[in-house]
Biopython code that builds the backbone (N, CA, C, O; Angstrom):
import numpy as np
from Bio.PDB.StructureBuilder import StructureBuilder

atoms = [
    (1, "UNK", "N", (233.196, 158.795, 95.939)),
    (1, "UNK", "CA", (231.931, 158.541, 96.591)),
    (1, "UNK", "C", (231.083, 159.812, 96.645)),
    (1, "UNK", "O", (229.916, 159.800, 96.255)),
    (2, "UNK", "N", (231.671, 160.906, 97.128)),
    (2, "UNK", "CA", (230.933, 162.167, 97.222)),
    (2, "UNK", "C", (230.564, 162.664, 95.830)),
    (2, "UNK", "O", (229.465, 163.182, 95.630)),
    (3, "UNK", "N", (231.459, 162.515, 94.878)),
    (3, "UNK", "CA", (231.167, 162.988, 93.532)),
    (3, "UNK", "C", (230.010, 162.213, 92.919)),
    (3, "UNK", "O", (229.207, 162.795, 92.190)),
    (4, "UNK", "N", (229.901, 160.928, 93.190)),
    (4, "UNK", "CA", (228.812, 160.143, 92.619)),
    (4, "UNK", "C", (227.467, 160.508, 93.236)),
    (4, "UNK", "O", (226.442, 160.408, 92.562)),
    (5, "UNK", "N", (227.445, 160.923, 94.482)),
    (5, "UNK", "CA", (226.188, 161.305, 95.126)),
    (5, "UNK", "C", (225.663, 162.600, 94.518)),
    (5, "UNK", "O", (224.468, 162.709, 94.243)),
    (6, "UNK", "N", (226.518, 163.562, 94.310)),
    (6, "UNK", "CA", (226.111, 164.873, 93.811)),
    (6, "UNK", "C", (226.363, 165.037, 92.322)),
    (6, "UNK", "O", (226.565, 166.159, 91.857)),
    (7, "UNK", "N", (226.356, 163.947, 91.563)),
    (7, "UNK", "CA", (226.711, 164.046, 90.142)),
    (7, "UNK", "C", (225.677, 164.814, 89.326)),
    (7, "UNK", "O", (226.047, 165.525, 88.391)),
    (8, "UNK", "N", (224.394, 164.691, 89.652)),
    (8, "UNK", "CA", (223.374, 165.372, 88.862)),
    (8, "UNK", "C", (222.931, 166.688, 89.435)),
    (8, "UNK", "O", (221.987, 167.288, 88.920)),
    (9, "UNK", "N", (223.581, 167.170, 90.495)),
    (9, "UNK", "CA", (223.116, 168.357, 91.189)),
    (9, "UNK", "C", (223.779, 169.601, 90.621)),
    (9, "UNK", "O", (225.004, 169.666, 90.517)),
    (10, "UNK", "N", (222.983, 170.574, 90.260)),
    (10, "UNK", "CA", (223.471, 171.884, 89.864)),
    (10, "UNK", "C", (222.728, 172.899, 90.718)),
    (10, "UNK", "O", (221.517, 173.060, 90.571)),
    (11, "UNK", "N", (223.417, 173.566, 91.585)),
    (11, "UNK", "CA", (222.742, 174.437, 92.551)),
    (11, "UNK", "C", (222.248, 175.730, 91.926)),
    (11, "UNK", "O", (221.198, 176.236, 92.323)),
    (12, "UNK", "N", (222.963, 176.273, 90.971)),
    (12, "UNK", "CA", (222.587, 177.565, 90.421)),
    (12, "UNK", "C", (221.331, 177.529, 89.567)),
    (12, "UNK", "O", (220.540, 178.473, 89.592)),
    (13, "UNK", "N", (221.136, 176.459, 88.814)),
    (13, "UNK", "CA", (219.977, 176.373, 87.932)),
    (13, "UNK", "C", (218.855, 175.528, 88.517)),
    (13, "UNK", "O", (217.853, 175.287, 87.845)),
    (14, "UNK", "N", (219.003, 175.086, 89.727)),
    (14, "UNK", "CA", (218.018, 174.279, 90.444)),
    (14, "UNK", "C", (217.704, 172.979, 89.718)),
    (14, "UNK", "O", (216.557, 172.532, 89.711)),
    (15, "UNK", "N", (218.722, 172.367, 89.105)),
    (15, "UNK", "CA", (218.537, 171.042, 88.515)),
    (15, "UNK", "C", (219.120, 170.043, 89.489)),
    (15, "UNK", "O", (220.269, 170.172, 89.912)),
    (16, "UNK", "N", (218.332, 169.051, 89.842)),
    (16, "UNK", "CA", (218.769, 168.071, 90.819)),
    (16, "UNK", "C", (219.063, 166.754, 90.108)),
    (16, "UNK", "O", (219.182, 166.712, 88.884)),
    (17, "UNK", "N", (219.177, 165.707, 90.866)),
    (17, "UNK", "CA", (219.478, 164.401, 90.281)),
    (17, "UNK", "C", (218.397, 164.002, 89.287)),
    (17, "UNK", "O", (217.255, 164.449, 89.393)),
    (18, "UNK", "N", (218.748, 163.179, 88.340)),
    (18, "UNK", "CA", (217.824, 162.792, 87.287)),
    (18, "UNK", "C", (216.604, 162.042, 87.791)),
    (18, "UNK", "O", (215.541, 162.115, 87.175)),
    (19, "UNK", "N", (216.734, 161.329, 88.891)),
    (19, "UNK", "CA", (215.608, 160.554, 89.400)),
    (19, "UNK", "C", (214.643, 161.405, 90.214)),
    (19, "UNK", "O", (213.531, 160.957, 90.492)),
    (20, "UNK", "N", (215.027, 162.616, 90.605)),
    (20, "UNK", "CA", (214.168, 163.463, 91.433)),
    (20, "UNK", "C", (213.227, 164.263, 90.532)),
    (20, "UNK", "O", (213.686, 165.049, 89.703)),
    (21, "UNK", "N", (211.906, 164.069, 90.689)),
    (21, "UNK", "CA", (210.983, 164.791, 89.819)),
    (21, "UNK", "C", (210.926, 166.272, 90.160)),
    (21, "UNK", "O", (211.120, 166.670, 91.309)),
    (22, "UNK", "N", (210.658, 167.068, 89.154)),
    (22, "UNK", "CA", (210.491, 168.501, 89.379)),
    (22, "UNK", "C", (209.030, 168.736, 89.751)),
    (22, "UNK", "O", (208.136, 168.608, 88.915)),
    (23, "UNK", "N", (208.803, 169.078, 91.002)),
    (23, "UNK", "CA", (207.437, 169.281, 91.475)),
    (23, "UNK", "C", (206.924, 170.650, 91.059)),
    (23, "UNK", "O", (207.648, 171.641, 91.161)),
    (24, "UNK", "N", (205.688, 170.716, 90.592)),
    (24, "UNK", "CA", (205.117, 172.020, 90.260)),
    (24, "UNK", "C", (204.840, 172.822, 91.524)),
    (24, "UNK", "O", (204.915, 172.302, 92.638)),
    (25, "UNK", "N", (204.523, 174.083, 91.332)),
    (25, "UNK", "CA", (204.337, 174.984, 92.465)),
    (25, "UNK", "C", (203.219, 174.585, 93.400)),
    (25, "UNK", "O", (203.333, 174.774, 94.611)),
    (26, "UNK", "N", (202.127, 174.032, 92.863)),
    (26, "UNK", "CA", (201.018, 173.679, 93.739)),
    (26, "UNK", "C", (201.370, 172.506, 94.642)),
    (26, "UNK", "O", (200.817, 172.398, 95.736)),
    (27, "UNK", "N", (202.273, 171.624, 94.222)),
    (27, "UNK", "CA", (202.698, 170.515, 95.079)),
    (27, "UNK", "C", (203.560, 171.038, 96.218)),
    (27, "UNK", "O", (203.429, 170.601, 97.362)),
    (28, "UNK", "N", (204.443, 171.979, 95.896)),
    (28, "UNK", "CA", (205.269, 172.587, 96.949)),
    (28, "UNK", "C", (204.417, 173.386, 97.921)),
    (28, "UNK", "O", (204.684, 173.388, 99.123)),
    (29, "UNK", "N", (203.381, 174.074, 97.406)),
    (29, "UNK", "CA", (202.473, 174.824, 98.283)),
    (29, "UNK", "C", (201.703, 173.872, 99.196)),
    (29, "UNK", "O", (201.521, 174.160, 100.379)),
    (30, "UNK", "N", (201.251, 172.746, 98.657)),
    (30, "UNK", "CA", (200.536, 171.768, 99.473)),
    (30, "UNK", "C", (201.431, 171.190, 100.559)),
    (30, "UNK", "O", (200.997, 171.000, 101.695)),
    (31, "UNK", "N", (202.670, 170.913, 100.210)),
    (31, "UNK", "CA", (203.611, 170.386, 101.204)),
    (31, "UNK", "C", (203.869, 171.412, 102.298)),
    (31, "UNK", "O", (203.900, 171.069, 103.480)),
    (32, "UNK", "N", (204.054, 172.673, 101.906)),
    (32, "UNK", "CA", (204.246, 173.723, 102.902)),
    (32, "UNK", "C", (203.033, 173.861, 103.804)),
    (32, "UNK", "O", (203.174, 173.982, 105.021)),
    (33, "UNK", "N", (201.842, 173.843, 103.219)),
    (33, "UNK", "CA", (200.623, 174.002, 104.021)),
    (33, "UNK", "C", (200.453, 172.844, 104.989)),
    (33, "UNK", "O", (200.049, 173.054, 106.133)),
    (34, "UNK", "N", (200.752, 171.632, 104.558)),
    (34, "UNK", "CA", (200.596, 170.476, 105.435)),
    (34, "UNK", "C", (201.584, 170.524, 106.593)),
    (34, "UNK", "O", (201.201, 170.322, 107.745)),
    (35, "UNK", "N", (202.848, 170.790, 106.297)),
    (35, "UNK", "CA", (203.846, 170.826, 107.368)),
    (35, "UNK", "C", (203.660, 172.031, 108.278)),
    (35, "UNK", "O", (203.841, 171.920, 109.491)),
    (36, "UNK", "N", (203.302, 173.176, 107.717)),
    (36, "UNK", "CA", (203.058, 174.361, 108.539)),
    (36, "UNK", "C", (201.865, 174.129, 109.457)),
    (36, "UNK", "O", (201.909, 174.482, 110.635)),
    (37, "UNK", "N", (200.800, 173.539, 108.924)),
    (37, "UNK", "CA", (199.627, 173.260, 109.736)),
    (37, "UNK", "C", (199.936, 172.294, 110.859)),
    (37, "UNK", "O", (199.511, 172.503, 111.995)),
    (38, "UNK", "N", (200.676, 171.231, 110.551)),
    (38, "UNK", "CA", (201.035, 170.245, 111.570)),
    (38, "UNK", "C", (201.885, 170.879, 112.673)),
    (38, "UNK", "O", (201.619, 170.676, 113.858)),
    (39, "UNK", "N", (202.898, 171.641, 112.287)),
    (39, "UNK", "CA", (203.787, 172.265, 113.266)),
    (39, "UNK", "C", (203.050, 173.305, 114.095)),
    (39, "UNK", "O", (203.233, 173.365, 115.311)),
    (40, "UNK", "N", (202.213, 174.131, 113.455)),
    (40, "UNK", "CA", (201.527, 175.164, 114.232)),
    (40, "UNK", "C", (200.488, 174.602, 115.179)),
    (40, "UNK", "O", (200.274, 175.161, 116.255)),
    (41, "UNK", "N", (199.840, 173.517, 114.811)),
    (41, "UNK", "CA", (198.885, 172.922, 115.748)),
    (41, "UNK", "C", (199.625, 172.323, 116.936)),
    (41, "UNK", "O", (199.126, 172.391, 118.059)),
    (42, "UNK", "N", (200.803, 171.738, 116.721)),
    (42, "UNK", "CA", (201.600, 171.257, 117.852)),
    (42, "UNK", "C", (202.002, 172.417, 118.768)),
    (42, "UNK", "O", (201.934, 172.297, 119.991)),
    (43, "UNK", "N", (202.417, 173.531, 118.176)),
    (43, "UNK", "CA", (202.770, 174.710, 118.967)),
    (43, "UNK", "C", (201.539, 175.242, 119.693)),
    (43, "UNK", "O", (201.629, 175.681, 120.840)),
    (44, "UNK", "N", (200.401, 175.201, 119.030)),
    (44, "UNK", "CA", (199.161, 175.678, 119.634)),
    (44, "UNK", "C", (198.774, 174.841, 120.850)),
    (44, "UNK", "O", (198.359, 175.387, 121.872)),
    (45, "UNK", "N", (198.906, 173.521, 120.746)),
    (45, "UNK", "CA", (198.613, 172.675, 121.904)),
    (45, "UNK", "C", (199.583, 172.943, 123.050)),
    (45, "UNK", "O", (199.186, 172.963, 124.215)),
    (46, "UNK", "N", (200.851, 173.148, 122.714)),
    (46, "UNK", "CA", (201.839, 173.450, 123.755)),
    (46, "UNK", "C", (201.568, 174.770, 124.450)),
    (46, "UNK", "O", (201.656, 174.861, 125.675)),
    (47, "UNK", "N", (201.240, 175.795, 123.675)),
    (47, "UNK", "CA", (200.969, 177.094, 124.303)),
    (47, "UNK", "C", (199.640, 177.092, 125.050)),
    (47, "UNK", "O", (199.469, 177.852, 126.003)),
    (48, "UNK", "N", (198.696, 176.249, 124.631)),
    (48, "UNK", "CA", (197.450, 176.119, 125.387)),
    (48, "UNK", "C", (197.731, 175.538, 126.769)),
    (48, "UNK", "O", (197.180, 175.994, 127.771)),
    (49, "UNK", "N", (198.598, 174.523, 126.811)),
    (49, "UNK", "CA", (198.981, 173.947, 128.106)),
    (49, "UNK", "C", (199.716, 174.972, 128.964)),
    (49, "UNK", "O", (199.509, 175.033, 130.176)),
    (50, "UNK", "N", (200.568, 175.773, 128.341)),
    (50, "UNK", "CA", (201.278, 176.817, 129.094)),
    (50, "UNK", "C", (200.315, 177.855, 129.627)),
    (50, "UNK", "O", (200.468, 178.321, 130.757)),
    (51, "UNK", "N", (199.324, 178.225, 128.832)),
    (51, "UNK", "CA", (198.334, 179.212, 129.272)),
    (51, "UNK", "C", (197.520, 178.681, 130.443)),
    (51, "UNK", "O", (197.263, 179.407, 131.404)),
    (52, "UNK", "N", (197.121, 177.434, 130.369)),
    (52, "UNK", "CA", (196.352, 176.852, 131.471)),
    (52, "UNK", "C", (197.189, 176.731, 132.740)),
    (52, "UNK", "O", (196.696, 176.986, 133.839)),
    (53, "UNK", "N", (198.454, 176.343, 132.589)),
    (53, "UNK", "CA", (199.333, 176.245, 133.766)),
    (53, "UNK", "C", (199.591, 177.621, 134.370)),
    (53, "UNK", "O", (199.617, 177.765, 135.593)),
    (54, "UNK", "N", (199.780, 178.625, 133.531)),
    (54, "UNK", "CA", (200.028, 179.976, 134.045)),
    (54, "UNK", "C", (198.778, 180.528, 134.723)),
    (54, "UNK", "O", (198.873, 181.196, 135.752)),
    (55, "UNK", "N", (197.618, 180.254, 134.155)),
    (55, "UNK", "CA", (196.383, 180.738, 134.771)),
    (55, "UNK", "C", (196.124, 180.034, 136.097)),
    (55, "UNK", "O", (195.629, 180.656, 137.037)),
    (56, "UNK", "N", (196.448, 178.753, 136.188)),
    (56, "UNK", "CA", (196.229, 178.006, 137.429)),
    (56, "UNK", "C", (197.169, 178.459, 138.532)),
    (56, "UNK", "O", (196.816, 178.395, 139.710)),
    (57, "UNK", "N", (198.367, 178.920, 138.167)),
    (57, "UNK", "CA", (199.325, 179.370, 139.180)),
    (57, "UNK", "C", (199.171, 180.842, 139.520)),
    (57, "UNK", "O", (199.879, 181.343, 140.394)),
    (58, "UNK", "N", (198.271, 181.544, 138.856)),
    (58, "UNK", "CA", (198.005, 182.941, 139.191)),
    (58, "UNK", "C", (198.792, 183.954, 138.380)),
    (58, "UNK", "O", (198.712, 185.145, 138.680)),
    (59, "UNK", "N", (199.538, 183.552, 137.381)),
    (59, "UNK", "CA", (200.302, 184.466, 136.528)),
    (59, "UNK", "C", (199.424, 184.894, 135.352)),
    (59, "UNK", "O", (199.470, 184.291, 134.280)),
    (60, "UNK", "N", (198.639, 185.923, 135.565)),
    (60, "UNK", "CA", (197.672, 186.348, 134.556)),
    (60, "UNK", "C", (198.366, 186.879, 133.300)),
    (60, "UNK", "O", (197.910, 186.619, 132.187)),
    (61, "UNK", "N", (199.435, 187.601, 133.467)),
    (61, "UNK", "CA", (200.155, 188.168, 132.319)),
    (61, "UNK", "C", (200.686, 187.077, 131.397)),
    (61, "UNK", "O", (200.504, 187.142, 130.181)),
    (62, "UNK", "N", (201.341, 186.079, 131.974)),
    (62, "UNK", "CA", (201.866, 184.990, 131.161)),
    (62, "UNK", "C", (200.748, 184.149, 130.564)),
    (62, "UNK", "O", (200.887, 183.613, 129.464)),
    (63, "UNK", "N", (199.647, 184.035, 131.284)),
    (63, "UNK", "CA", (198.505, 183.291, 130.732)),
    (63, "UNK", "C", (197.952, 183.993, 129.497)),
    (63, "UNK", "O", (197.580, 183.333, 128.526)),
    (64, "UNK", "N", (197.894, 185.325, 129.524)),
    (64, "UNK", "CA", (197.413, 186.070, 128.363)),
    (64, "UNK", "C", (198.379, 185.965, 127.186)),
    (64, "UNK", "O", (197.951, 185.842, 126.039)),
    (65, "UNK", "N", (199.672, 186.014, 127.468)),
    (65, "UNK", "CA", (200.670, 185.896, 126.402)),
    (65, "UNK", "C", (200.581, 184.513, 125.752)),
    (65, "UNK", "O", (200.542, 184.401, 124.526)),
    (66, "UNK", "N", (200.550, 183.463, 126.577)),
    (66, "UNK", "CA", (200.484, 182.100, 126.044)),
    (66, "UNK", "C", (199.150, 181.855, 125.348)),
    (66, "UNK", "O", (199.110, 181.180, 124.318)),
    (67, "UNK", "N", (198.065, 182.387, 125.888)),
    (67, "UNK", "CA", (196.761, 182.239, 125.248)),
    (67, "UNK", "C", (196.705, 182.952, 123.905)),
    (67, "UNK", "O", (196.132, 182.437, 122.946)),
    (68, "UNK", "N", (197.298, 184.131, 123.839)),
    (68, "UNK", "CA", (197.363, 184.854, 122.566)),
    (68, "UNK", "C", (198.193, 184.111, 121.537)),
    (68, "UNK", "O", (197.828, 184.060, 120.362)),
    (69, "UNK", "N", (199.313, 183.531, 121.971)),
    (69, "UNK", "CA", (200.138, 182.742, 121.048)),
    (69, "UNK", "C", (199.387, 181.502, 120.578)),
    (69, "UNK", "O", (199.499, 181.105, 119.418)),
    (70, "UNK", "N", (198.630, 180.898, 121.471)),
    (70, "UNK", "CA", (197.830, 179.720, 121.109)),
    (70, "UNK", "C", (196.796, 180.067, 120.042)),
    (70, "UNK", "O", (196.666, 179.361, 119.042)),
    (71, "UNK", "N", (196.076, 181.136, 120.256)),
    (71, "UNK", "CA", (195.044, 181.549, 119.302)),
    (71, "UNK", "C", (195.672, 181.972, 117.972)),
    (71, "UNK", "O", (195.156, 181.634, 116.906)),
    (72, "UNK", "N", (196.778, 182.706, 118.034)),
    (72, "UNK", "CA", (197.425, 183.182, 116.804)),
    (72, "UNK", "C", (197.937, 182.025, 115.949)),
    (72, "UNK", "O", (197.753, 182.033, 114.732)),
    (73, "UNK", "N", (198.572, 181.035, 116.563)),
    (73, "UNK", "CA", (199.078, 179.906, 115.778)),
    (73, "UNK", "C", (197.940, 179.047, 115.236)),
    (73, "UNK", "O", (198.021, 178.550, 114.113)),
    (74, "UNK", "N", (196.892, 178.869, 116.017)),
    (74, "UNK", "CA", (195.753, 178.070, 115.533)),
    (74, "UNK", "C", (195.065, 178.754, 114.352)),
    (74, "UNK", "O", (194.744, 178.105, 113.357)),
    (75, "UNK", "N", (194.842, 180.047, 114.460)),
    (75, "UNK", "CA", (194.180, 180.774, 113.371)),
    (75, "UNK", "C", (195.047, 180.814, 112.123)),
    (75, "UNK", "O", (194.540, 180.641, 111.015)),
    (76, "UNK", "N", (196.362, 181.042, 112.286)),
    (76, "UNK", "CA", (197.233, 181.094, 111.109)),
    (76, "UNK", "C", (197.316, 179.740, 110.412)),
    (76, "UNK", "O", (197.299, 179.681, 109.183)),
    (77, "UNK", "N", (197.404, 178.655, 111.171)),
    (77, "UNK", "CA", (197.489, 177.342, 110.523)),
    (77, "UNK", "C", (196.175, 176.981, 109.838)),
    (77, "UNK", "O", (196.187, 176.439, 108.732)),
    (78, "UNK", "N", (195.057, 177.269, 110.468)),
    (78, "UNK", "CA", (193.773, 176.985, 109.839)),
    (78, "UNK", "C", (193.554, 177.842, 108.594)),
    (78, "UNK", "O", (192.996, 177.370, 107.604)),
    (79, "UNK", "N", (193.986, 179.082, 108.643)),
    (79, "UNK", "CA", (193.829, 179.963, 107.488)),
    (79, "UNK", "C", (194.650, 179.474, 106.298)),
    (79, "UNK", "O", (194.138, 179.403, 105.181)),
    (80, "UNK", "N", (195.903, 179.142, 106.526)),
    (80, "UNK", "CA", (196.763, 178.678, 105.437)),
    (80, "UNK", "C", (196.259, 177.351, 104.885)),
    (80, "UNK", "O", (196.213, 177.163, 103.669)),
    (81, "UNK", "N", (195.881, 176.433, 105.764)),
    (81, "UNK", "CA", (195.441, 175.125, 105.300)),
    (81, "UNK", "C", (194.121, 175.210, 104.530)),
    (81, "UNK", "O", (193.990, 174.610, 103.463)),
    (82, "UNK", "N", (193.155, 175.942, 105.057)),
    (82, "UNK", "CA", (191.857, 176.016, 104.376)),
    (82, "UNK", "C", (191.951, 176.798, 103.067)),
    (82, "UNK", "O", (191.266, 176.460, 102.101)),
    (83, "UNK", "N", (192.784, 177.833, 103.019)),
    (83, "UNK", "CA", (192.927, 178.557, 101.754)),
    (83, "UNK", "C", (193.625, 177.699, 100.707)),
    (83, "UNK", "O", (193.313, 177.801, 99.521)),
    (84, "UNK", "N", (194.567, 176.852, 101.126)),
    (84, "UNK", "CA", (195.220, 175.947, 100.185)),
    (84, "UNK", "C", (194.244, 174.892, 99.681)),
    (84, "UNK", "O", (194.232, 174.574, 98.492)),
    (85, "UNK", "N", (193.429, 174.348, 100.577)),
    (85, "UNK", "CA", (192.433, 173.357, 100.155)),
    (85, "UNK", "C", (191.428, 173.985, 99.197)),
    (85, "UNK", "O", (191.047, 173.360, 98.208)),
    (86, "UNK", "N", (190.997, 175.201, 99.475)),
    (86, "UNK", "CA", (190.053, 175.881, 98.586)),
    (86, "UNK", "C", (190.668, 176.111, 97.207)),
    (86, "UNK", "O", (190.017, 175.878, 96.189)),
    (87, "UNK", "N", (191.907, 176.564, 97.172)),
    (87, "UNK", "CA", (192.586, 176.783, 95.896)),
    (87, "UNK", "C", (192.727, 175.477, 95.120)),
    (87, "UNK", "O", (192.542, 175.447, 93.903)),
    (88, "UNK", "N", (193.053, 174.402, 95.827)),
    (88, "UNK", "CA", (193.186, 173.110, 95.154)),
    (88, "UNK", "C", (191.855, 172.613, 94.613)),
    (88, "UNK", "O", (191.816, 172.003, 93.544)),
    (89, "UNK", "N", (190.771, 172.859, 95.322)),
    (89, "UNK", "CA", (189.458, 172.455, 94.822)),
    (89, "UNK", "C", (189.069, 173.269, 93.591)),
    (89, "UNK", "O", (188.494, 172.733, 92.643)),
    (90, "UNK", "N", (189.379, 174.548, 93.607)),
    (90, "UNK", "CA", (189.044, 175.391, 92.453)),
    (90, "UNK", "C", (189.845, 174.967, 91.224)),
    (90, "UNK", "O", (189.309, 174.949, 90.116)),
    (91, "UNK", "N", (191.118, 174.628, 91.405)),
    (91, "UNK", "CA", (191.980, 174.270, 90.279)),
    (91, "UNK", "C", (192.036, 172.766, 90.021)),
    (91, "UNK", "O", (192.818, 172.312, 89.187)),
    (92, "UNK", "N", (191.219, 171.994, 90.725)),
    (92, "UNK", "CA", (191.112, 170.549, 90.538)),
    (92, "UNK", "C", (192.433, 169.827, 90.803)),
    (92, "UNK", "O", (192.833, 168.959, 90.029)),
    (93, "UNK", "N", (193.103, 170.183, 91.889)),
    (93, "UNK", "CA", (194.298, 169.472, 92.323)),
    (93, "UNK", "C", (193.956, 168.652, 93.558)),
    (93, "UNK", "O", (192.888, 168.812, 94.150)),
    (94, "UNK", "N", (194.874, 167.775, 93.937)),
    (94, "UNK", "CA", (194.660, 167.024, 95.166)),
    (94, "UNK", "C", (194.917, 167.926, 96.359)),
    (94, "UNK", "O", (195.667, 168.897, 96.260)),
    (95, "UNK", "N", (194.297, 167.608, 97.484)),
    (95, "UNK", "CA", (194.445, 168.422, 98.686)),
    (95, "UNK", "C", (195.750, 168.076, 99.394)),
    (95, "UNK", "O", (196.345, 167.036, 99.110)),
    (96, "UNK", "N", (196.210, 168.938, 100.321)),
    (96, "UNK", "CA", (197.489, 168.696, 100.993)),
    (96, "UNK", "C", (197.506, 167.398, 101.794)),
    (96, "UNK", "O", (196.557, 167.080, 102.511)),
    (97, "UNK", "N", (198.592, 166.663, 101.659)),
    (97, "UNK", "CA", (198.825, 165.459, 102.453)),
    (97, "UNK", "C", (200.206, 165.588, 103.069)),
    (97, "UNK", "O", (201.146, 166.055, 102.425)),
    (98, "UNK", "N", (200.318, 165.173, 104.307)),
    (98, "UNK", "CA", (201.539, 165.433, 105.056)),
    (98, "UNK", "C", (202.742, 164.671, 104.516)),
    (98, "UNK", "O", (203.811, 165.260, 104.357)),
    (99, "UNK", "N", (202.602, 163.397, 104.233)),
    (99, "UNK", "CA", (203.759, 162.589, 103.860)),
    (99, "UNK", "C", (203.746, 162.161, 102.403)),
    (99, "UNK", "O", (204.404, 161.182, 102.049)),
    (100, "UNK", "N", (203.023, 162.861, 101.554)),
    (100, "UNK", "CA", (202.976, 162.501, 100.138)),
    (100, "UNK", "C", (204.066, 163.264, 99.387)),
    (100, "UNK", "O", (204.027, 164.491, 99.295)),
    (101, "UNK", "N", (205.018, 162.539, 98.864)),
    (101, "UNK", "CA", (206.108, 163.177, 98.135)),
    (101, "UNK", "C", (205.906, 163.149, 96.628)),
    (101, "UNK", "O", (206.595, 163.867, 95.904)),
    (102, "UNK", "N", (204.982, 162.340, 96.145)),
    (102, "UNK", "CA", (204.790, 162.243, 94.713)),
    (102, "UNK", "C", (203.435, 162.820, 94.330)),
    (102, "UNK", "O", (202.577, 163.050, 95.183)),
    (103, "UNK", "N", (203.263, 163.046, 93.061)),
    (103, "UNK", "CA", (202.004, 163.574, 92.555)),
    (103, "UNK", "C", (201.783, 162.991, 91.182)),
    (103, "UNK", "O", (202.728, 162.595, 90.500)),
    (104, "UNK", "N", (200.551, 162.941, 90.791)),
    (104, "UNK", "CA", (200.202, 162.447, 89.472)),
    (104, "UNK", "C", (199.434, 163.536, 88.742)),
    (104, "UNK", "O", (198.630, 164.257, 89.332)),
    (105, "UNK", "N", (199.697, 163.639, 87.458)),
    (105, "UNK", "CA", (198.940, 164.606, 86.684)),
    (105, "UNK", "C", (197.535, 164.095, 86.480)),
    (105, "UNK", "O", (197.325, 162.911, 86.220)),
    (106, "UNK", "N", (196.577, 164.989, 86.598)),
    (106, "UNK", "CA", (195.186, 164.613, 86.382)),
    (106, "UNK", "C", (194.946, 164.413, 84.898)),
    (106, "UNK", "O", (195.524, 165.120, 84.073)),
    (107, "UNK", "N", (194.089, 163.447, 84.550)),
    (107, "UNK", "CA", (193.762, 163.294, 83.133)),
    (107, "UNK", "C", (193.005, 164.508, 82.622)),
    (107, "UNK", "O", (192.480, 165.300, 83.404)),
    (108, "UNK", "N", (192.952, 164.647, 81.306)),
    (108, "UNK", "CA", (192.337, 165.832, 80.707)),
    (108, "UNK", "C", (190.883, 166.001, 81.107)),
    (108, "UNK", "O", (190.431, 167.123, 81.337)),
    (109, "UNK", "N", (190.138, 164.891, 81.192)),
    (109, "UNK", "CA", (188.725, 165.048, 81.520)),
    (109, "UNK", "C", (188.525, 165.510, 82.957)),
    (109, "UNK", "O", (187.483, 166.080, 83.282)),
    (110, "UNK", "N", (189.513, 165.271, 83.824)),
    (110, "UNK", "CA", (189.382, 165.693, 85.218)),
    (110, "UNK", "C", (189.664, 167.180, 85.389)),
    (110, "UNK", "O", (189.351, 167.752, 86.434)),
    (111, "UNK", "N", (190.246, 167.808, 84.386)),
    (111, "UNK", "CA", (190.536, 169.231, 84.472)),
    (111, "UNK", "C", (189.288, 170.074, 84.252)),
    (111, "UNK", "O", (189.262, 171.248, 84.620)),
    (112, "UNK", "N", (188.271, 169.497, 83.664)),
    (112, "UNK", "CA", (187.045, 170.231, 83.372)),
    (112, "UNK", "C", (185.993, 169.903, 84.421)),
    (112, "UNK", "O", (186.098, 168.899, 85.125)),
    (113, "UNK", "N", (184.996, 170.741, 84.519)),
    (113, "UNK", "CA", (183.930, 170.486, 85.472)),
    (113, "UNK", "C", (183.009, 169.389, 84.955)),
    (113, "UNK", "O", (182.724, 169.305, 83.761)),
    (114, "UNK", "N", (182.560, 168.569, 85.862)),
    (114, "UNK", "CA", (181.615, 167.521, 85.516)),
    (114, "UNK", "C", (182.295, 166.266, 85.001)),
    (114, "UNK", "O", (183.496, 166.257, 84.729)),
    (115, "UNK", "N", (181.528, 165.237, 84.876)),
    (115, "UNK", "CA", (182.039, 163.967, 84.388)),
    (115, "UNK", "C", (181.999, 163.947, 82.866)),
    (115, "UNK", "O", (181.193, 164.657, 82.265)),
    (116, "UNK", "N", (182.849, 163.153, 82.236)),
    (116, "UNK", "CA", (182.797, 163.054, 80.783)),
    (116, "UNK", "C", (181.493, 162.398, 80.344)),
    (116, "UNK", "O", (180.889, 161.653, 81.116)),
    (117, "UNK", "N", (181.050, 162.664, 79.116)),
    (117, "UNK", "CA", (179.765, 162.131, 78.660)),
    (117, "UNK", "C", (179.703, 160.609, 78.697)),
    (117, "UNK", "O", (178.614, 160.052, 78.834)),
    (118, "UNK", "N", (180.819, 159.926, 78.582)),
    (118, "UNK", "CA", (180.812, 158.469, 78.550)),
    (118, "UNK", "C", (180.352, 157.870, 79.873)),
    (118, "UNK", "O", (179.817, 156.762, 79.893)),
    (119, "UNK", "N", (180.552, 158.587, 80.983)),
    (119, "UNK", "CA", (180.170, 158.025, 82.268)),
    (119, "UNK", "C", (179.072, 158.833, 82.956)),
    (119, "UNK", "O", (178.842, 158.677, 84.156)),
    (120, "UNK", "N", (178.402, 159.687, 82.206)),
    (120, "UNK", "CA", (177.266, 160.421, 82.777)),
    (120, "UNK", "C", (176.126, 159.451, 83.050)),
    (120, "UNK", "O", (175.835, 158.599, 82.210)),
    (121, "UNK", "N", (175.482, 159.558, 84.189)),
    (121, "UNK", "CA", (174.348, 158.674, 84.455)),
    (121, "UNK", "C", (173.170, 159.021, 83.546)),
    (121, "UNK", "O", (172.897, 160.190, 83.274)),
    (122, "UNK", "N", (172.499, 158.003, 83.094)),
    (122, "UNK", "CA", (171.334, 158.219, 82.235)),
    (122, "UNK", "C", (170.113, 157.645, 82.930)),
    (122, "UNK", "O", (170.196, 156.644, 83.641)),
    (123, "UNK", "N", (168.993, 158.289, 82.713)),
    (123, "UNK", "CA", (167.740, 157.811, 83.289)),
    (123, "UNK", "C", (167.030, 156.934, 82.269)),
    (123, "UNK", "O", (166.982, 157.250, 81.080)),
    (124, "UNK", "N", (166.493, 155.857, 82.744)),
    (124, "UNK", "CA", (165.761, 154.958, 81.849)),
    (124, "UNK", "C", (164.286, 155.209, 81.901)),
    (124, "UNK", "O", (163.521, 154.538, 81.208)),
]
sb = StructureBuilder()
sb.init_structure("model")
sb.init_model(0)
sb.init_chain("A")
sb.init_seg("    ")
for serial, (resi, resn, name, xyz) in enumerate(atoms, 1):
    if name == "N":
        sb.init_residue(resn, " ", resi, " ")
    sb.init_atom(name, np.array(xyz, "f"), 0.0, 1.0, " ", f" {name:<3s}", serial, name[0])
structure = sb.get_structure()
């Protein structure tokens, strides 16, 4: 049973089961950016609540620490996500999606700027 599950797996050469597609680097980067952004915004909301609770109870030091952590996580997640989206727009890839595990190669005409001549709008 165990041997059949791991039959196509080779750890040293990074070859996995035959049915698992080899994702290019930009897909892995998009997945990282989406999950990092989601996790950091959750942490940011949590530390914002901690900062507000600490400020309301009079603990100024802890409020500053939690507020700084809130701002740092929000800025880092926004920076990583927006830079990934910008890179994807420049290279004509799809933007990060949180639960998308598959990807499709863009057709050749989509790799170039502008629409192909066959579908260019014409004025009458």
